[in-house]
C-alpha positions as CSV (number, residue, x, y, z in Angstrom):
1,X,9.0,-1.8,-17.4
2,X,9.4,-0.1,-14.0
3,X,5.7,0.9,-14.1
4,X,4.8,-2.8,-13.9
5,X,6.9,-3.2,-10.8
6,X,5.4,-0.1,-9.2
7,X,1.8,-1.3,-10.0
8,X,2.6,-4.8,-8.7
9,X,4.0,-3.4,-5.5
10,X,1.0,-1.1,-5.2
11,X,-1.4,-4.0,-5.4
12,X,0.7,-6.1,-2.9
13,X,1.1,-3.2,-0.6
14,X,-2.6,-2.3,-0.7
15,X,-3.6,-5.8,0.1
16,X,-1.0,-6.2,2.8
17,X,-1.9,-2.9,4.4
18,X,-5.6,-3.5,4.2
19,X,-5.4,-6.9,5.9
20,X,-3.1,-5.4,8.6
21,X,-5.6,-2.6,9.2
22,X,-8.5,-5.1,9.5
23,X,-6.6,-7.0,12.2
24,X,-6.3,-3.8,14.3
25,X,-9.1,-2.3,16.3
26,X,-9.1,1.0,14.4
27,X,-12.9,1.1,14.5
28,X,-12.8,2.1,18.1
29,X,-11.4,5.6,17.1
30,X,-14.6,6.3,15.1
31,X,-18.1,6.8,16.4
32,X,-20.6,3.9,16.2
33,X,-22.5,3.7,12.9
34,X,-19.9,5.7,10.9
35,X,-19.3,2.8,8.5
36,X,-18.5,5.1,5.5
37,X,-15.8,6.9,7.4
38,X,-14.2,3.7,8.6
39,X,-14.2,2.2,5.1
40,X,-12.8,5.4,3.6
41,X,-10.0,5.5,6.2
42,X,-9.1,1.9,5.5
43,X,-9.0,2.6,1.7
44,X,-7.0,5.8,2.0
45,X,-4.5,4.3,4.5
46,X,-4.2,1.2,2.3
47,X,-3.6,3.3,-0.8
48,X,-0.9,5.2,1.0
49,X,0.8,2.0,2.2
50,X,0.5,0.5,-1.3
51,X,2.1,3.6,-2.8
52,X,5.0,3.4,-0.5
53,X,5.4,-0.3,-1.1
54,X,5.2,0.2,-4.9
55,X,7.7,3.0,-4.8
56,X,10.1,0.8,-2.9
57,X,9.6,-2.1,-5.4
58,X,10.2,0.3,-8.3
59,X,13.4,1.8,-6.8
60,X,14.8,-1.7,-6.1
61,X,14.2,-2.7,-9.7
62,X,15.9,0.5,-11.0
63,X,18.9,-0.1,-8.7
64,X,19.2,-3.7,-9.9
65,X,18.9,-2.5,-13.5
66,X,21.6,0.1,-13.0
67,X,23.9,-2.4,-11.3
68,X,23.5,-4.8,-14.3
69,X,24.4,-2.0,-16.7
70,X,27.7,-1.2,-14.9
């Protein structure tokens, strides 16, 4: 069951991080015309943010589950 919370957090974190990165001007760091590098940077950073968000969701779920068992 905790895998569902991780995956849900991963999706939410990915979307949230991706939208946040789009609102910044990270394209200025890269050279003009390097679309592939910009998109891959967005994807990798969004996956990293989604993983962190999903891990937090999963740990909160496990903490609540352990608190209920006590």
